[in-house]
ZADOFI-979595 format. One record per residue (C-alpha): residue in three letters; x, y, z; residue number from 1. Coordinates in steps of 0.05 Angstrom, whole numbers, plus 32768, in hexadecimal, padded with zeros to 4 digits. Example, Ala and Ser with C-alpha at 12.3 -4.5 7.8 and 13.67 -1.06 7.14 Angstrom:
ATOM   type     px     py     pz   seq
ATOM    ALA   80F6   7FA6   809C     1
ATOM    SER   8111   7FEB   808F     2
***
This chain:
ATOM   type     px     py     pz   seq
ATOM    MET   7DCC   827F   832C     1
ATOM    ASP   7DF9   824E   8350     2
ATOM    LEU   7E43   8243   833F     3
ATOM    GLU   7E36   8202   8318     4
ATOM    LYS   7E06   8225   82E8     5
ATOM    ILE   7E37   825F   82DF     6
ATOM    LEU   7E6F   822F   82CE     7
ATOM    GLU   7E42   8209   829D     8
ATOM    ALA   7E2D   824A   827B     9
ATOM    GLY   7E75   8261   8277    10
ATOM    ALA   7E8B   821F   8259    11
ATOM    ALA   7E53   8222   8225    12
ATOM    ILE   7E67   8269   8211    13
ATOM    GLY   7EB0   8255   820C    14
ATOM    ILE   7E9F   821A   81DE    15
ATOM    ASN   7E74   8246   81B2    16
ATOM    VAL   7EAB   827B   81AC    17
ATOM    PHE   7EDE   8245   819A    18
ATOM    LEU   7EB0   8227   8165    19
ATOM    CYS   7EA2   826C   8148    20
ATOM    VAL   7EED   827D   8144    21
ATOM    PHE   7EFD   8239   8127    22
ATOM    SER   7EC6   823D   80F3    23
ATOM    HIS   7EDC   8283   80DE    24
ATOM    LYS   7F24   826D   80D6    25
ATOM    LEU   7F0F   8231   80AD    26
ATOM    TYR   7EE3   825D   8081    27
ATOM    VAL   7F1D   828F   8076    28
ATOM    ASP   7F4E   8257   8065    29
ATOM    LYS   7F1E   8235   8035    30
ATOM    THR   7F0D   8277   8014    31
ATOM    LYS   7F57   8288   800B    32
ATOM    CYS   7F63   8242   7FEE    33
ATOM    LEU   7F29   824A   7FBD    34
ATOM    ASN   7F41   828E   7FA6    35
ATOM    ASN   7F88   8272   7F9C    36
ATOM    LEU   7F6C   8239   7F72    37
ATOM    LYS   7F46   826B   7F47    38
ATOM    GLU   7F86   8291   7F3A    39
ATOM    ALA   7FB1   8252   7F2F    40
ATOM    GLN   7FD3   824D   7EEB    41
ATOM    HIS   7FCE   820B   7EC6    42
ATOM    LEU   8010   81F4   7EA9    43
ATOM    GLU   801A   81BD   7E77    44
ATOM    LEU   805B   8197   7E80    45
ATOM    ASN   807E   81A3   7E3D    46
ATOM    ARG   80BA   81C7   7E22    47
ATOM    GLU   8097   820A   7E2B    48
ATOM    THR   808A   8201   7E75    49
ATOM    ALA   80CD   821C   7E8E    50
ATOM    GLN   80C6   8259   7E61    51
ATOM    LYS   8081   8269   7E7C    52
ATOM    VAL   809C   8267   7EC4    53
ATOM    GLU   80D7   8292   7EB0    54
ATOM    ASP   80A9   82C4   7E8F    55
ATOM    SER   8083   82C8   7ED1    56
ATOM    GLY   80C2   82DE   7EF6    57
ATOM    GLY   80DB   8298   7F04    58
ATOM    THR   80A2   828A   7F35    59
ATOM    ILE   8058   827B   7F2E    60
ATOM    PRO   8035   8280   7F73    61
ATOM    TYR   7FFF   824D   7F62    62
ATOM    ALA   800A   821D   7F29    63
ATOM    VAL   7FE1   81DF   7F16    64
ATOM    ILE   800C   81A9   7EF7    65
ATOM    SER   7FF9   8161   7EE5    66
ATOM    GLY   8028   8128   7ED4    67
ATOM    LYS   803F   80E1   7EE4    68
ATOM    VAL   8064   80D3   7F24    69
ATOM    LYS   80AD   80C0   7F1A    70
ATOM    ALA   80E3   80B5   7F4F    71
ATOM    LEU   8122   80E0   7F49    72
ATOM    THR   814B   80AC   7F6E    73
ATOM    ALA   8142   8061   7F7A    74
ATOM    PRO   80F7   8058   7F88    75
ATOM    LEU   80DC   8039   7FC7    76
ATOM    ARG   80C9   7FEF   7FC4    77
ATOM    SER   8089   7FD4   7FE4    78
ATOM    GLU   8097   7FAB   8022    79
ATOM    HIS   8063   7F77   800E    80
ATOM    LEU   805E   7F7A   7FC2    81
ATOM    SER   80A4   7F7F   7FA6    82
ATOM    SER   808C   7F90   7F60    83
ATOM    LEU   8070   7FD3   7F77    84
ATOM    ARG   809B   8011   7F76    85
ATOM    GLY   8089   8055   7F93    86
ATOM    VAL   80A1   8098   7FAD    87
ATOM    MET   807A   809C   7FEE    88
ATOM    GLN   806C   8064   801F    89
ATOM    GLU   8044   805C   805F    90
ATOM    SER   8044   801B   8088    91
ATOM    ILE   8014   8014   80C3    92
ATOM    ILE   800F   7FDB   80F4    93
ATOM    SER   7FD0   7FDE   811F    94
ATOM    GLU   7FBA   7FB6   815B    95
ATOM    TYR   7F70   7FA9   8164    96
ATOM    LYS   7F55   7F9E   81A9    97
ATOM    VAL   7F13   7F99   81CE    98
ATOM    ARG   7F0C   7FBD   8210    99
ATOM    TRP   7ED5   7FB6   8245   100
ATOM    VAL   7EAE   7FF6   824D   101
ATOM    SER   7E8F   7FF0   8291   102
ATOM    SER   7E63   802E   828A   103
ATOM    LEU   7E40   800E   824E   104
ATOM    ASN   7E49   7FC6   8264   105
ATOM    ILE   7E65   7FB1   8220   106
ATOM    TRP   7EA7   7FA0   81FD   107
ATOM    GLY   7EBE   7FD9   81D1   108
ATOM    PRO   7EF1   7FD8   8197   109
ATOM    VAL   7F34   7FFB   819D   110
ATOM    ASN   7F63   8009   8163   111
ATOM    ASN   7FAB   8018   8176   112
ATOM    ASN   7FE1   8029   8142   113
ATOM    ILE   801F   8009   8160   114
ATOM    ASN   804F   8019   8126   115
ATOM    ARG   804D   804B   80ED   116
ATOM    LYS   8085   8058   80BC   117
ATOM    ILE   8087   808A   8083   118
ATOM    ALA   80BC   8092   804D   119
ATOM    ASN   80C5   80B8   800C   120
ATOM    VAL   80F7   80C5   7FD5   121
ATOM    PRO   80FC   8104   7FAA   122
ATOM    PHE   80CE   8101   7F6E   123
ATOM    SER   80B3   812A   7F34   124
ATOM    LEU   8076   812E   7F07   125
ATOM    VAL   8087   811C   7EC0   126
ATOM    GLY   8060   8136   7E84   127
ATOM    LYS   8050   8113   7E43   128
ATOM    SER   8087   8114   7E0F   129
ATOM    GLY   8083   8106   7DC5   130
ATOM    LEU   80B4   80E2   7D98   131
ATOM    PHE   80FA   8101   7D9C   132
ATOM    GLN   80E1   8134   7DCF   133
ATOM    LYS   8103   8140   7E12   134
ATOM    THR   80DA   812C   7E4F   135
ATOM    VAL   80C7   8168   7E7B   136
ATOM    SER   80BC   815F   7EC5   137
ATOM    VAL   80B1   8188   7F04   138
ATOM    GLU   80CD   8173   7F47   139
ATOM    ILE   809F   816F   7F84   140
ATOM    GLY   80BF   8193   7FBE   141
ATOM    ASP   8098   8180   7FFD   142
ATOM    PRO   8064   8149   7FF0   143
ATOM    PHE   8054   813E   803A   144
ATOM    SER   8037   8185   803E   145
ATOM    ALA   8001   8173   800A   146
ATOM    GLN   7FBB   8177   8027   147
ATOM    GLU   7F96   8149   7FF7   148
ATOM    LEU   7FCB   8115   7FE5   149
ATOM    VAL   7FAF   80CF   7FEE   150
ATOM    LEU   7FDD   8093   7FEB   151
ATOM    SER   7FC5   8052   7FCB   152
ATOM    GLU   7FBA   8016   7FF9   153
ATOM    VAL   7FE6   7FDF   7FDD   154
ATOM    PHE   7FE3   7FAD   8016   155
ATOM    ASN   7FB1   7F9F   804E   156
ATOM    ASP   7FB5   7F61   807A   157
ATOM    TYR   7F90   7F50   80BA   158
ATOM    SER   7FA2   7F15   80E5   159
ATOM    LYS   7F7D   7EFB   8121   160
ATOM    TYR   7FA6   7EFC   8161   161
ATOM    ASP   7FA4   7EBC   818B   162
ATOM    GLU   7FAE   7ECD   81D4   163
ATOM    SER   7FD5   7E9F   8200   164
ATOM    LEU   7FB7   7E88   8242   165
ATOM    GLY   7FE1   7EBA   8268   166
ATOM    GLU   7FCC   7EF3   8239   167
ATOM    ALA   7F83   7EDE   8240   168
ATOM    LEU   7F87   7EE1   828C   169
ATOM    LYS   7FAB   7F24   8289   170
ATOM    GLY   7F75   7F3E   825A   171
ATOM    PHE   7F3F   7F25   8289   172
ATOM    PHE   7F5A   7F4E   82C3   173
ATOM    SER   7F6B   7F8B   8298   174
ATOM    SER   7F29   7F88   8272   175
ATOM    GLU   7F4D   7F8B   8230   176
ATOM    HIS   7F5C   7F56   81FB   177
ATOM    ILE   7F84   7F58   81BA   178
ATOM    VAL   7F5A   7F3C   8180   179
ATOM    GLY   7F85   7F4A   8142   180
ATOM    ILE   7FBF   7F6C   8120   181
ATOM    SER   7FBB   7F90   80DD   182
ATOM    GLN   7FF1   7FA7   80AD   183
ATOM    VAL   7FE2   7FDD   8079   184
ATOM    GLU   8011   7FF9   8045   185
ATOM    ASN   8001   8038   801D   186
ATOM    MET   802B   8053   7FE3   187
ATOM    LEU   802E   8089   7FAE   188
ATOM    LEU   8042   805D   7F74   189
ATOM    GLU   806D   8071   7F38   190
ATOM    ASN   8046   8082   7EF9   191
ATOM    THR   800A   8099   7F22   192
ATOM    SER   7FE7   80D5   7F02   193
ATOM    LEU   7FEB   810F   7F32   194
ATOM    THR   7FD7   8159   7F31   195
ATOM    ALA   7FFD   8189   7F5E   196
ATOM    ILE   7FEA   81D0   7F70   197
ATOM    ASP   801D   81FD   7F91   198
ATOM    LEU   8056   822E   7F88   199
ATOM    CYS   807E   821F   7F48   200
ATOM    GLN   80C4   823A   7F44   201
ATOM    LEU   80F8   8236   7F0D   202
ATOM    LEU   813B   821F   7F2A   203
ATOM    PRO   817E   821D   7F04   204
ATOM    VAL   8176   81D3   7EF5   205
ATOM    THR   812C   81C3   7EF8   206
ATOM    LEU   80E6   81DA   7F06   207
ATOM    LYS   80D0   81CE   7F4D   208
ATOM    LEU   808B   81CE   7F6D   209
ATOM    PHE   808B   81DE   7FB8   210
***
């Protein structure tokens, strides 16, 4: 067996080992997550919520709580639709290009994020309240750590880019042309119904979900 075949066999074994280790870790993580969900305690946001957490020693390792999103400070305002208010915001400006792929003898698309901004303000989940009843809420501690949190797309605009003569000549020699610019804004809006699953802890002032 020559050196080239030995190296190819070694590379194949290395890839297989990596895939096995990665698959096993993914399986362990998903199994742990599933078991935690089975053990999670569902809590209704009402005047009895704090007492339930206190009866559990002040902490519930996995709690499931649903409510409406409400900012604890001044909410964020949409950059494009001023009537929209939210607690998390993501703005992305992307540049779309076409690039000559000589190996395939075709022009291929290229998407390049040239600017991405994220912002958030503290917020809580608010439960339903009846007449003359005090509103009960739970503060969300670290929303960016959430694995399944999807922000709503509130703005999406694409504009064609008109190259100047100089840019067209530069693109001809570099085998790359700009074809358009897109702006996308995503937000977690106030009054959105949201379910959170995490550690729930009773603090001196409020309930907090980490």
